[in-house]
C-alpha positions in Angstrom: 64.3 -72.3 59.8 63.2 -69.0 61.0 60.7 -68.7 58.2 59.0 -71.8 59.5 58.7 -70.4 62.9 57.1 -67.2 61.7 53.6 -67.0 60.2 53.6 -64.5 57.3 50.0 -63.5 58.1 51.0 -62.3 61.5 51.2 -58.6 62.1 54.6 -56.9 62.4 54.2 -56.5 66.2 53.4 -60.3 66.5 56.4 -61.2 64.4 58.7 -59.0 66.5 57.5 -60.5 69.6 58.1 -64.1 68.3 61.6 -63.2 67.2 62.5 -61.7 70.6 61.3 -64.9 72.3 63.3 -67.1 69.9 66.5 -65.1 70.6 66.0 -65.3 74.3 65.5 -69.1 74.1 68.6 -69.6 72.0 70.7 -67.5 74.3 69.7 -69.5 77.3 70.3 -72.7 75.4 73.8 -71.7 74.4 74.7 -70.6 77.9 73.4 -73.8 79.5 74.9 -76.4 77.1 78.6 -76.9 76.2 80.3 -79.9 74.8 83.8 -81.1 74.2 84.0 -80.6 70.6 83.1 -76.9 70.7 79.3 -77.2 69.9 78.6 -74.4 72.3 80.6 -72.0 70.3 78.8 -73.1 67.1 75.5 -72.5 68.8 76.8 -69.1 69.8 77.7 -68.2 66.3 74.4 -69.4 65.1 72.7 -67.2 67.7 74.7 -64.2 66.6 73.6 -64.8 63.0 70.0 -65.3 64.1 70.2 -62.1 66.2 71.5 -60.2 63.2 68.7 -61.6 61.1 66.2 -60.7 63.7 67.6 -57.2 63.9 67.4 -56.8 60.1 63.9 -58.2 60.0 62.9 -56.0 62.9 64.3 -52.9 61.1 62.3 -53.8 58.0 59.2 -54.4 60.0 59.6 -51.0 61.8 60.1 -49.3 58.4 57.0 -51.1 57.0 55.1 -50.1 60.1 56.2 -46.5 59.8 55.1 -46.4 56.1 51.8 -48.0 57.1 51.3 -45.4 59.8 52.1 -42.6 57.3 49.7 -44.1 54.7 47.0 -44.3 57.4 47.7 -40.7 58.3 47.5 -39.6 54.7 44.3 -41.6 54.2 42.9 -40.0 57.3 43.9 -36.6 56.1 42.4 -37.3 52.7 39.2 -38.4 54.2 39.2 -35.4 56.4 39.8 -33.1 53.4 37.1 -34.9 51.4 34.7 -34.5 54.3 35.6 -30.9 54.7 35.2 -30.2 50.9 31.9 -32.0 51.0 30.8 -29.8 53.9 32.2 -26.8 52.0 30.2 -27.7 48.9 27.1 -28.2 51.0 27.7 -24.9 52.8 28.3 -23.2 49.5 25.1 -24.6 48.1 23.3 -23.5 51.2 24.7 -20.0 50.9 23.6 -19.4 47.3 20.3 -17.7 46.7 19.2 -20.3 44.1 17.8 -23.7 44.7 20.0 -26.4 43.3 19.6 -30.1 42.6 21.7 -32.6 40.8 20.4 -35.7 39.1 22.8 -38.4 37.9 22.9 -40.0 34.5 20.2 -42.4 35.6 17.9 -39.4 36.4 18.2 -40.2 40.2 18.3 -37.3 42.7 21.9 -37.2 44.0 22.1 -33.8 45.7 20.0 -30.8 46.5 20.1 -27.8 48.9 17.5 -26.5 51.3 16.4 -23.8 48.8 15.4 -26.3 46.2 11.6 -26.2 45.7 11.3 -23.5 48.3 8.2 -22.2 46.7 6.7 -25.6 46.4 6.6 -26.5 50.1 4.4 -29.6 49.6 7.1 -30.9 47.2 10.1 -29.9 49.3 9.1 -32.1 52.2 8.7 -35.2 50.0 12.1 -35.1 48.3 14.5 -38.0 48.9 17.9 -38.9 47.6 17.6 -41.5 44.8 14.2 -40.1 43.7 13.6 -40.4 39.9 13.2 -37.2 37.8 9.8 -38.3 36.5 8.5 -38.7 40.1 9.9 -35.2 41.0 8.0 -33.6 38.0 4.8 -35.5 38.9 5.1 -34.0 42.5 5.7 -30.5 41.1 2.8 -30.7 38.6 0.4 -31.6 41.4 1.6 -29.0 43.8 -1.1 -26.7 45.2 1.4 -23.8 45.1 1.9 -24.0 41.3 0.0 -21.4 39.2 -0.4 -22.4 35.6 -1.1 -20.0 32.7 -4.7 -19.8 31.5 -5.7 -22.6 29.3 -2.8 -24.9 30.4 -3.7 -28.1 32.4 -1.4 -29.8 34.9 -1.1 -32.7 32.5 -0.1 -30.4 29.7 2.5 -28.7 31.9 3.9 -32.1 33.1 4.2 -33.3 29.5 5.9 -30.1 28.3 8.3 -30.2 31.2 9.3 -33.8 30.5 9.8 -33.0 26.8 12.1 -30.1 27.6 14.1 -32.4 29.9 15.7 -34.0 26.9 17.2 -30.7 25.6 20.8 -29.6 26.4 19.5 -26.4 27.9 16.0 -25.5 29.0 14.6 -22.4 30.6 11.1 -21.8 31.9 9.4 -19.5 34.4 6.6 -20.7 36.6 4.1 -18.8 38.6 3.6 -19.5 42.3 0.9 -18.7 44.8 1.1 -15.1 46.1 2.3 -13.5 42.9 5.7 -15.2 43.3 7.8 -16.3 40.3 10.4 -19.0 39.9 12.8 -19.3 37.0 14.0 -22.9 36.3 17.2 -23.5 34.3 18.1 -27.0 33.4 21.5 -28.0 32.0 23.0 -31.3 31.0 26.4 -32.1 32.7 29.4 -33.7 30.9 28.7 -37.1 32.4 25.0 -37.2 31.3 23.6 -35.9 34.6 21.2 -33.0 35.0 21.7 -29.8 37.0 18.7 -27.8 38.0 18.9 -24.2 39.2 15.8 -22.5 40.6 16.0 -18.7 40.9 13.5 -16.5 42.6 12.7 -13.8 40.0 9.7 -12.3 41.8 11.5 -9.1 42.6 12.8 -8.9 39.0 9.4 -9.4 37.4 7.7 -7.1 39.9 10.4 -4.4 39.4 10.1 -4.8 35.6 6.4 -4.5 35.8 6.7 -1.4 38.0 9.3 0.1 35.8 7.2 -0.4 32.7 4.2 1.1 34.5 6.2 4.1 35.5 7.9 4.6 32.2 5.0 4.2 29.8 3.2 7.4 29.0 0.1 7.6 26.9 1.9 7.2 23.7 4.1 4.3 24.8 1.0 2.6 26.2 -0.6 2.7 22.8 2.6 1.4 21.3 2.8 -1.4 23.8 -0.8 -2.3 23.3 -0.3 -2.4 19.6 2.9 -4.5 19.9 1.3 -7.0 22.3 -1.6 -7.5 19.8 0.8 -8.3 17.0 1.1 -12.0 16.0 4.8 -11.2 15.4 7.4 -10.9 18.1 8.9 -7.5 18.1 12.0 -6.2 19.9 13.6 -2.7 19.6 17.3 -2.0 20.2 18.9 1.5 20.4 22.0 2.7 18.5 24.2 0.9 21.1 22.4 -2.4 20.5 20.8 -2.2 23.9 17.3 -3.6 24.3 14.7 -0.8 24.9 11.3 -2.4 24.0 9.8 -5.8 23.3 6.4 -7.4 23.3 5.1 -10.6 25.0 5.0 -12.5 21.7 8.8 -12.0 21.3 9.4 -13.6 24.6 7.0 -16.5 23.8 8.6 -17.2 20.4 12.2 -17.1 21.7 11.4 -19.1 24.9 14.2 -17.1 26.6 14.1 -16.7 30.4 12.7 -13.5 31.9 16.2 -12.5 33.0 17.1 -12.1 29.4 14.5 -9.4 29.0 15.5 -6.3 30.8 15.9 -2.7 29.5 19.5 -2.2 28.5 20.3 -5.9 27.8 23.0 -6.3 25.2 22.0 -7.7 21.8 25.0 -10.1 21.7 24.0 -11.6 25.0 20.4 -12.1 23.8 21.8 -13.6 20.5 24.0 -16.0 22.5 21.0 -17.3 24.4 19.0 -17.6 21.2 21.7 -19.7 19.6 21.3 -22.2 22.4 17.6 -22.6 21.4 17.7 -22.1 17.6 20.1 -23.0 14.8 21.2 -20.7 12.0 21.9 -22.2 8.5 25.6 -21.6 8.7 28.4 -19.6 10.3 28.2 -17.0 7.5 24.7 -16.1 8.5 25.8 -15.5 12.1 28.7 -13.3 11.0 26.4 -11.4 8.6 23.9 -10.6 11.4 26.7 -9.6 13.8 28.4 -7.3 11.3 25.1 -5.8 10.4 24.4 -4.9 14.0 27.9 -3.6 14.8 28.5 -1.6 11.6 25.8 1.1 11.1 26.9 1.7 7.5 25.8 -1.8 6.6 22.2 -1.3 7.8 21.0 0.2 4.6 19.3 -3.0 3.5 17.1 -5.0 5.9 18.2 -8.5 6.9 16.0 -11.6 6.4 16.9 -14.8 8.2 15.3 -18.0 9.3 15.8 -19.7 12.6 14.9 -23.3 13.3 15.0 -25.5 16.4 15.4 -29.2 16.9 11.6 -29.7 17.0 10.9 -28.4 13.5 9.7 -25.0 14.5 10.7 -22.1 12.2 10.9 -18.4 12.9 11.2 -15.9 10.1 13.4 -13.0 11.3 13.4 -9.5 9.9 15.8 -6.8 11.0 15.3 -3.2 9.9 17.4 -0.1 10.6 15.6 2.8 12.4 16.1 6.5 11.8 17.8 7.0 15.2 20.4 4.4 14.3 18.7 1.8 16.4 17.1 -1.3 14.8 14.0 -3.4 15.2 13.7 -7.2 15.1 10.5 -9.0 14.2 9.9 -12.7 14.5 7.1 -14.5 12.8 6.3 -18.2 13.5 5.8 -19.6 10.0 5.6 -23.3 11.0 1.9 -23.6 10.8 1.8 -21.4 7.7 4.0 -23.7 5.8 2.0 -26.7 7.0 -1.3 -25.1 5.9 -0.5 -24.4 2.2 -3.4 -26.6 1.1 -5.8 -24.8 3.3 -4.6 -21.5 2.0 -5.1 -22.7 -1.5 -8.7 -23.6 -0.8 -9.3 -20.3 1.0 -7.7 -18.4 -2.0 -10.0 -20.2 -4.4 -13.0 -19.3 -2.2 -11.8 -15.7 -2.2 -11.4 -15.7 -5.9 -15.0 -17.0 -6.3 -16.2 -14.3 -4.0 -14.3 -11.7 -5.9 -15.7 -12.9 -9.2 -19.2 -12.8 -7.7 -18.6 -9.3 -6.2 -17.1 -8.2 -9.6 -20.2 -9.4 -11.3 -22.3 -7.4 -8.8 -20.2 -4.4 -9.4 -20.5 -4.7 -13.1 -24.2 -4.8 -12.8 -24.1 -1.7 -10.6 -21.7 -0.1 -13.1 -24.0 -0.8 -16.0 -26.9 0.6 -13.9 -24.8 3.8 -13.2 -23.9 4.0 -16.9 -27.6 3.7 -17.8 -28.3 6.5 -15.3 -25.6 8.6 -16.7 -26.8 8.0 -20.3 -30.3 9.0 -19.1 -28.9 12.1 -17.6 -27.0 13.0 -20.8 -30.2 12.4 -22.8 -32.1 14.6 -20.5 -29.5 17.4 -20.7 -29.5 17.1 -24.5 -33.3 17.1 -24.8 -33.6 19.9 -22.3 -31.0 22.0 -24.1 -32.7 21.3 -27.4 -36.1 22.4 -26.0 -34.5 25.5 -24.5 -32.8 26.4 -27.8 -36.1 26.5 -29.7 -37.7 29.5 -27.8 -34.3 31.2 -27.6 -33.8 31.0 -31.3 -37.3 32.3 -31.8 -36.7 35.2 -29.4 -33.5 36.1 -31.2 -35.3 36.1 -34.5 -38.1 38.4 -33.1 -35.4 40.8 -31.8 -33.6 40.7 -35.1 -36.7 41.9 -36.8 -37.2 44.8 -34.4 -33.6 46.1 -34.4 -34.5 49.1 -36.5 -37.0 50.5 -34.0 -36.6 53.3 -31.4 -35.6 50.7 -28.8 -32.7 49.4 -30.7 -30.3 49.8 -27.8 -32.6 47.9 -25.4 -33.1 45.2 -27.9 -29.4 44.9 -28.5 -28.9 44.3 -24.7 -31.7 41.8 -24.7 -30.2 40.1 -27.6 -26.8 39.9 -25.8 -28.5 38.5 -22.7 -30.2 35.8 -24.8 -26.8 35.1 -26.5 -25.3 34.5 -23.1 -28.0 32.1 -22.1 -27.6 30.4 -25.4 -23.9 30.0 -24.8 -24.5 28.4 -21.5 -27.0 26.0 -22.9 -24.6 25.2 -25.8 -21.9 24.5 -23.1 -24.2 22.1 -21.3 -25.0 20.4 -24.5 -21.3 20.0 -25.3 -20.6 18.5 -21.9 -23.5 16.1 -22.4 -22.1 15.0 -25.7 -18.6 14.6 -24.3 -19.8 12.6 -21.3 -21.8 10.2 -23.6 -19.9 7.3 -25.0 -22.9 6.4 -27.2 -22.3 9.5 -29.3 -19.0 9.3 -31.1 -17.1 12.4 -32.2 -16.8 13.3 -35.8 -13.1 13.2 -36.7 -12.2 14.3 -40.3 -9.7 16.3 -42.2 -10.1 20.1 -42.6 -7.9 23.2 -43.0 -7.1 24.7 -39.6 -7.7 28.2 -40.9 -11.3 27.2 -41.6 -12.0 27.5 -37.8 -9.0 29.6 -36.7 -9.8 32.7 -38.8 -13.6 32.8 -38.1 -13.0 32.5 -34.3 -10.4 35.2 -34.4 -12.8 37.5 -36.4 -15.6 36.9 -33.9 -13.5 37.7 -30.9 -11.6 40.6 -32.4 -14.2 43.2 -31.3 -13.9 42.1 -27.6 -10.1 42.4 -27.7 -10.3 45.8 -29.4 -12.8 47.0 -26.8 -10.3 46.2 -24.0 -7.4 47.7 -25.9 -5.6 44.4 -26.3 -3.3 43.4 -29.2 -4.9 40.2 -30.6 -2.6 38.5 -33.0 -3.5 35.3 -34.9 -0.9 33.6 -37.1 -2.6 31.9 -40.1 -1.7 28.3 -40.9 -2.0 26.3 -44.1 -2.0 23.0 -42.2 -4.7 20.4 -42.5 -5.5 18.6 -39.3 -7.6 15.6 -38.2 -10.2 16.4 -35.5 -13.8 17.2 -34.8 -14.1 20.7 -36.3 -17.0 21.6 -34.1 -15.3 20.7 -30.8 -11.9 22.0 -31.9 -13.7 25.3 -32.8 -15.2 25.3 -29.3 -11.8 24.6 -27.7 -10.1 27.5 -29.6 -13.1 29.8 -28.8 -13.0 29.0 -25.1 -9.2 29.4 -24.8 -9.1 32.6 -26.8 -12.1 34.2 -25.0 -10.7 33.3 -21.6 -7.3 34.9 -22.6 -9.1 38.1 -23.7 -11.4 38.1 -20.6 -8.6 37.8 -18.0 -6.0 39.9 -19.7 -6.2 43.5 -18.5 -3.5 44.9 -20.8 -0.9 43.6 -23.3 -1.6 41.1 -26.0 -3.0 37.7 -26.9 -1.1 35.6 -29.4 -2.5 32.5 -31.2 -0.4 30.3 -33.5 0.5 26.8 -34.5 3.9 24.9 -34.5 4.7 21.8 -36.4 6.1 18.9 -34.3 6.8 16.0 -36.7 3.5 14.4 -37.6 1.6 16.6 -35.1 0.6 20.3 -34.8 0.6 22.2 -31.6 -1.9 25.1 -31.2 -0.8 27.7 -28.6 -2.7 30.5 -27.0 -0.5 33.0 -25.2 -1.6 35.9 -23.0 -0.1 38.5 -20.7 -2.7 38.1 -18.0 -2.3 37.6 -14.2 -1.2 34.0 -14.6 -2.5 30.9 -12.6 -0.9 29.6 -9.4 0.2 26.0 -9.6 -2.2 25.1 -6.8 -5.1 26.4 -8.9 -4.0 24.8 -12.2 -6.1 21.7 -11.5 -9.1 23.5 -10.1 -9.8 25.7 -13.2 -10.7 22.6 -15.2 -13.6 21.7 -12.8 -17.2 22.6 -13.8 -18.6 25.9 -12.5 -15.2 26.9 -11.0 -13.8 30.3 -11.7 -10.8 31.8 -9.8 -11.5 34.9 -7.6 -14.7 35.8 -9.5 -18.4 35.2 -9.2 -20.0 33.3 -11.9 -22.5 35.3 -14.0 -24.3 34.7 -17.3 -22.5 37.6 -19.0 -19.0 36.3 -18.3 -19.7 32.5 -18.4 -20.5 29.9 -15.8 -17.0 28.3 -15.5 -17.7 25.6 -18.1 -15.3 26.7 -20.8 -12.1 25.0 -19.6 -14.1 21.9 -18.5 -15.3 21.6 -22.1 -11.7 22.1 -23.3 -10.3 19.4 -21.1 -13.0 16.8 -21.9 -13.0 17.6 -25.6 -9.2 17.1 -25.8 -9.5 13.9 -23.8 -12.2 12.5 -26.1 -10.3 13.6 -29.2 -7.0 12.3 -28.0 -5.4 15.7 -28.2 -2.7 16.4 -25.6 -3.6 19.5 -23.5 -0.8 21.4 -21.6 -0.9 24.4 -19.3 2.1 26.6 -18.4 1.8 29.7 -16.4 3.9 32.2 -14.4 1.8 34.2 -11.9 2.1 37.9 -12.7 3.4 37.3 -16.2 1.0 35.3 -18.2 -0.3 31.9 -19.3 -0.1 29.6 -22.4 -2.4 26.7 -23.3 -1.1 24.2 -25.8 -3.2 21.6 -27.7 -1.4 19.0 -29.8 -3.3 17.3 -32.6 -2.4 15.1 -35.6 -1.6 16.6 -39.0 -3.5 15.2 -42.0 -1.4 12.9 -44.2 -1.7 12.1 -47.9 -5.0 10.6 -49.1 -7.0 12.7 -46.6 -10.8 12.3 -46.5 -13.0 15.0 -48.1 -14.0 17.9 -46.0 -17.4 18.0 -44.3 -19.0 21.4 -44.3 -21.6 23.0 -42.0 -23.3 26.1 -43.5 -21.8 29.3 -42.1 -21.9 32.9 -43.1 -19.0 35.2 -43.8 -18.7 37.0 -40.5 -16.8 39.9 -42.0 -19.4 41.0 -44.6 -22.7 39.2 -43.8 -24.4 42.5 -43.2 -23.4 43.6 -46.8 -25.1 40.7 -48.5 -27.9 42.0 -50.8 -31.0 39.9 -51.1 -32.9 39.7 -54.4 -35.9 42.1 -54.7 -39.5 41.1 -54.6 -40.2 37.6 -56.0 -38.0 35.4 -53.8 -40.2 32.7 -52.4 -39.1 30.4 -49.5 -40.9 27.3 -48.2 -40.5 27.3 -44.4 -41.6 24.2 -42.5 -41.1 24.0 -38.7 -43.4 22.2 -36.2 -42.5 24.8 -33.5 -45.0 27.6 -33.8 -42.9 30.3 -32.1 -39.8 29.4 -34.1 -41.8 29.5 -37.3 -43.5 32.8 -36.6 -40.2 34.4 -35.6 -38.6 33.3 -38.9 -41.5 34.5 -40.9 -41.2 37.9 -39.3 -37.5 38.0 -40.0 -37.9 36.9 -43.6 -40.7 39.4 -44.2 -38.4 42.2 -42.9 -35.9 41.1 -45.5 -38.5 41.2 -48.3 -38.8 37.5 -48.7 -42.2 35.9 -49.5 -42.8 32.9 -47.2 -44.9 29.7 -47.7 -45.1 28.4 -44.1 -46.3 25.1 -42.8 -46.2 23.3 -39.5 -45.8 19.7 -40.6 -44.9 17.4 -43.5 -48.5 16.8 -44.5 -49.4 20.5 -44.2 -46.6 21.5 -46.5 -47.7 19.1 -49.2 -51.3 20.3 -49.0 -50.0 23.9 -49.2 -47.9 23.2 -52.3 -50.8 21.3 -53.9 -53.3 24.1 -53.2 -51.1 27.0 -54.3 -49.2 25.3 -57.1 -46.3 27.7 -56.3 -42.8 26.4 -56.8 -40.5 27.8 -54.0 -37.1 29.2 -54.9 -35.6 27.8 -51.7 -36.6 25.6 -48.8 -35.9 26.0 -45.1 -36.9 22.7 -43.4 -36.7 21.7 -39.7 -35.1 18.2 -39.5 -37.6 16.7 -37.0 -41.1 17.2 -38.2 -42.8 14.6 -35.9 -44.2 11.1 -36.4 -40.9 9.8 -37.9 -40.9 12.4 -40.8 -37.9 14.5 -41.4 -37.0 17.6 -43.4 -34.9 15.5 -45.8 -37.9 13.4 -46.6 -39.8 16.6 -47.4 -36.9 17.9 -49.5 -37.0 14.7 -51.6 -40.8 15.2 -52.1 -40.3 18.8 -53.2 -37.6 17.7 -55.6 -40.0 15.1 -57.2 -42.6 17.9 -57.8 -40.4 20.9 -58.7 -36.9 19.6 -59.2 -34.0 20.1 -56.8 -34.2 23.4 -54.9 -31.5 25.1 -52.9 -32.2 24.7 -49.2 -31.0 24.3 -45.6 -31.9 21.7 -43.0 -32.4 23.4 -39.6 -31.5 21.3 -36.5 -29.6 21.4 -33.2 -28.1 18.0 -34.2 -24.6 18.7 -35.6 -23.5 15.1 -35.9 -21.5 14.0 -38.9 -24.3 11.5 -39.9 -26.8 14.3 -40.4 -24.2 16.5 -42.2 -23.4 13.7 -44.7 -27.1 13.0 -45.2 -27.7 16.7 -46.0 -24.8 16.8 -48.5 -26.2 13.7 -50.2 -29.4 15.6 -50.9 -27.5 18.6 -52.2 -28.2 20.7 -49.0 -26.3 22.0 -46.0 -27.0 22.0 -42.3 -28.0 25.3 -40.6 -27.5 24.6 -36.9 -29.7 25.9 -34.1 -29.6 28.5 -32.7 -29.8 30.1 -36.1 -27.0 32.3 -37.3 -29.0 35.1 -39.1 -25.8 36.1 -40.9 -25.5 32.6 -42.3 -29.2 32.5 -43.2 -28.9 35.9 -45.0 -25.8 34.8 -46.9 -27.6 31.7 -48.1 -30.7 33.6 -49.3 -28.5 36.1 -51.1 -27.0 33.2 -53.1 -30.5 32.1 -54.3 -31.7 33.2 -57.7 -35.5 33.6 -58.0 -37.2 31.5 -60.6 -38.9 33.3 -63.5 -42.1 31.3 -63.4 
C-alpha cells in the first residue's frame, strides 16, 4: 500500500516528507479510534510496522542521498581538475617560446597559442577555432609579411606546403619581413591530427651567419665559394663525427631544418633526421654506414649508398675518409639524370659526330704537318748534299797540297773541314731518321766489319789522351743497318774517349739468347740521373760549350733515333764519379741469312802503303760539279794517274768518241743531270770497251743504290770521298796493254 502512496519519480526529500505525513496521520487515527474487538491495537501494530518501514526507507534514502552528494562532489572536483589542467595546458602553451597549433583528424583548428603565427600578424588576427587547414595555408601564402625565395611564387609555395602536409613529418623555414626567420615543423599525431610548431630561428640564423663570417678566412672563403658552386651537396665531419662544414646544396637536397645544421652537430643526430625523410634499402645498409663512421679502421674504402624518398627522388651518397680521420659526405641528385638517359644518348651521339669531325680536321692538320716535316727533311738532305760537294772538293785540293811547306796549316784546315763535314753528316743522318719515307736498310753482316774499322779510326784519339782503348772482337753476324750501326758505335765510342780524362774505354758484345748486346764502358765522370734524359736532346752537351771541333751535341740524339728506328733497345747506366756504360741490344742473324751488302771502303791501317801502277793508268772521271771534278783531277794527277774528265753524260761520250781511248777504270758521279746517271754511263762504256772496274760516287747511301751498283759489277764510293778508299781501289786496277 505504501508503494501506491509514493511516486517513484519523486526525489528522496519528497518521499521522506510524504512518509512522515502518512505516519502522523496513522498515529492520530489509532489514537482517535478504538473498537470492542481490539481493532485499535491492530491499527497500532500496523502503524509500528509502517513506521519501521518508513524508517528503513528513510535510511536508504539518506544513504542514496549521501552517495549522490559524494558523486556530485567528485564530479565537481573532476570538472575543477579538468578545468585546472586545461588552464595549465593553455598556460604551458603560452609559456613556451614556440607557436603551437593543433588540427584534428578533420584538419580543423582545435587549439593554438598566442605565439602561433606571431610573425604573420595579418594571419594571426584572422584565426578561429574550427578553421580548415587549407584556409589557414591560403591566409599564410597571401600574407604581406611572408618573404619567398627568388623565383618562387605564392601559388608555388602554397602548393608545395599543401603537398608536404601529407607527410608524417615535414620541416621548412620561411623568411619574414625584417630579416626574421621562422622554422615550421609539422607532425602527424596518433589519432590522425596535425601538430604544428613554429620556432623563431632568427637569432640562430643570424648567429650562424655571423659565426661563419667571423670564422672564414681567405682560404675558407674560397673553399666555401667552391662548395656552394657545386651541384653536389657536401658536408664535412671531423674525427669525432661532428659537423664542421657544409654547403647550401647539402641543406637543399636533405630538406633538413636549419637547426640541424650547426657546427658541432653530431652525425648520428643528422642521420636520424635524414631517416625521417629518406629510406635506405635495408637495415644492413644502415648498420654498415654506422659502423663505417664509428670505426676508423673500416674507413679504408669509400662507401656508396643510395637514398630515396616517397616521392621518387633519389640521392647518390658518397662517403670518403679524410687524412685527419674525419670524413666527407657528398650527395648528388640523380633523379633527373636517370630520367634523361635518352637525351644523354642523343647528346653523346652528337658529341661523337663532333669528335669524328674534329678528328678529321686534326688528321688533315697532321697530314699538313707531316708534309711540312717531309719538306724540312728534304731541304736538310738537299742542303747537306749541296754543302758536301764543295767540302769534298776542298778536301781533295788539300790532299794534293799536303807535301808543300804549309803542310801543318793544311792539316789543320783539313781537320776543320772534317769537323764541318761531320756536322753536316750528322744533320743528314737526323734528316733520314726523321723521315718515314726513307726506310732503313736492314741486312745481315759480321759485326767486326764495322767494329774493327771504327776502333782503328778512334785509336789515335785514345792514344793521344793516354787512355787504354780495348775492343773485344766478335764473330757474330747481326741484322741491322750497317751504316747507322757504325754511326751509333762511332758516336758512343768517341763520346767515351772525349769525356774520359784517364783510365780506359772498353767495347764488347754479349750474347743474350737470340740477341746480341753491344756495350761501351768508360771510366769518365759519369752522368747524373737528372741529366740522363737531357743528353739525348739535339744540341745539348753537359757543362760544355758546343764547338765544331768537339761536336755540336748531335751524337747521342742520332744514337737514340737510330736505335728507335732500327728497333734496337738502348740502355744507359751511370754512376757519377765512376763511369758510364751504354748498351745496345740488336738481333743475331739466324740460318739462311741474306747476302752481305758492301760499300767500298779502304783499309784504314795500310791505305797509305798502297802502291799505284806507274804511268799508263787511265781513269775516266765524270762529275757535273766543276769544283769537285777539278779537285779530283788535281789529286789523281798528284798520284800519277792520267785523267779523262767530262762534265756530263753527253760530254763523256763525245770525249770517248774523239780520243778513242779505252779507260782502265771509271769514276762516275751518280747524278749527271736531266735524268741521266753514272750507272747509265757505265753501261754505255761497257758496250764500247767491255766491263771496266769502277766506282759510283754519291752522297746517297741507300740499299737500293748499293744493290744497283753491285748489279753492274761496281761499288759505291760515298761522299765525302774517302781518299784512302779511292787510292786502295786504284791500286787494285791493272792498266790495259792497249
